[in-house]
C-alpha positions as a Python dict, from the first residue, in 0.01 Angstrom:
ca = {
    (1, 'X'): (0, 0, 0),
    (2, 'X'): (270, 245, -110),
    (3, 'X'): (191, 613, -102),
    (4, 'X'): (-121, 607, 106),
    (5, 'X'): (-166, 821, 385),
    (6, 'X'): (-217, 719, 764),
    (7, 'X'): (-593, 745, 736),
    (8, 'X'): (-641, 579, 388),
    (9, 'X'): (-464, 250, 450),
    (10, 'X'): (-658, 145, 762),
    (11, 'X'): (-975, 227, 584),
    (12, 'X'): (-890, 21, 290),
    (13, 'X'): (-738, -261, 533),
    (14, 'X'): (-1066, -268, 713),
    (15, 'X'): (-1282, -284, 394),
    (16, 'X'): (-1079, -582, 296),
    (17, 'X'): (-1120, -747, 630),
    (18, 'X'): (-1489, -679, 611),
    (19, 'X'): (-1552, -849, 267),
    (20, 'X'): (-1843, -788, 83),
    (21, 'X'): (-2102, -713, 375),
    (22, 'X'): (-2239, -394, 306),
    (23, 'X'): (-2572, -481, 417),
    (24, 'X'): (-2662, -163, 627),
    (25, 'X'): (-3055, -192, 640),
    (26, 'X'): (-3270, -39, 908),
    (27, 'X'): (-3245, -329, 1147),
    (28, 'X'): (-2872, -348, 1153),
    (29, 'X'): (-2821, 18, 1193),
    (30, 'X'): (-3052, 9, 1489),
    (31, 'X'): (-2893, -295, 1636),
    (32, 'X'): (-2537, -108, 1598),
    (33, 'X'): (-2671, 191, 1785),
    (34, 'X'): (-2846, -7, 2051),
    (35, 'X'): (-2522, -224, 2089),
    (36, 'X'): (-2329, 105, 2153),
    (37, 'X'): (-2617, 213, 2429),
    (38, 'X'): (-2679, 536, 2242),
    (39, 'X'): (-2997, 737, 2159),
    (40, 'X'): (-3050, 831, 1787),
    (41, 'X'): (-2933, 1197, 1877),
    (42, 'X'): (-2606, 1085, 2037),
    (43, 'X'): (-2532, 806, 1770),
    (44, 'X'): (-2589, 1085, 1518),
    (45, 'X'): (-2334, 1318, 1682),
    (46, 'X'): (-2097, 1023, 1704),
    (47, 'X'): (-2128, 969, 1332),
    (48, 'X'): (-2123, 1354, 1230),
    (49, 'X'): (-2462, 1351, 1072),
    (50, 'X'): (-2815, 1470, 1171),
    (51, 'X'): (-3052, 1281, 1403),
    (52, 'X'): (-3321, 1278, 1149),
    (53, 'X'): (-3056, 1109, 905),
    (54, 'X'): (-3042, 834, 1173),
    (55, 'X'): (-3410, 815, 1187),
    (56, 'X'): (-3435, 796, 824),
    (57, 'X'): (-3204, 503, 801),
    (58, 'X'): (-3363, 335, 1093),
    (59, 'X'): (-3716, 382, 940),
    (60, 'X'): (-3617, 272, 591),
    (61, 'X'): (-3686, 600, 453),
    (62, 'X'): (-3317, 605, 302),
    (63, 'X'): (-3012, 379, 335),
    (64, 'X'): (-2680, 504, 405),
    (65, 'X'): (-2447, 539, 104),
    (66, 'X'): (-2077, 616, 25),
    (67, 'X'): (-1866, 735, 320),
    (68, 'X'): (-2168, 667, 578),
    (69, 'X'): (-2147, 309, 480),
    (70, 'X'): (-1762, 313, 551),
    (71, 'X'): (-1799, 512, 874),
    (72, 'X'): (-2061, 266, 992),
    (73, 'X'): (-1841, -31, 939),
    (74, 'X'): (-1551, 158, 1103),
    (75, 'X'): (-1774, 225, 1405),
    (76, 'X'): (-1905, -118, 1409),
    (77, 'X'): (-1577, -272, 1409),
    (78, 'X'): (-1432, -51, 1677),
    (79, 'X'): (-1726, -129, 1905),
    (80, 'X'): (-1709, -509, 1830),
    (81, 'X'): (-2037, -536, 1665),
    (82, 'X'): (-2108, -882, 1514),
    (83, 'X'): (-2129, -892, 1136),
    (84, 'X'): (-2176, -1253, 1137),
    (85, 'X'): (-2552, -1249, 1049),
    (86, 'X'): (-2816, -971, 1009),
    (87, 'X'): (-2985, -885, 1346),
    (88, 'X'): (-3348, -1033, 1412),
    (89, 'X'): (-3595, -831, 1257),
    (90, 'X'): (-3810, -791, 1542),
    (91, 'X'): (-3940, -435, 1547),
}
C-alpha cells in the first residue's frame, strides 16, 4: 500500500477484512446503535450526521450510502458489533 496516508490505509484494510458485507438495513443500524447504548441523537452526533438522518435510516426511508457506509463499518468494528448475521427483524 505504497503512497497511502495514515488514514486511508486502515480504511482500506478494514474494508478488505469486512469482505462484501455492506448490508446496512434499518434493523442492523438500529442494532448497532442499541449495541452502543446510544439514543438516535447521540448516535447521530457520534457519526457526524443529523438525528433525522439516523431516524430515516432506521425507518427505512433512506439507506446509508458512500462514506456513511464506511463510517458505520468502522464504528461497528471499533465497538465489536457482530457482522455474523443480520439482526433479528423484531420491531
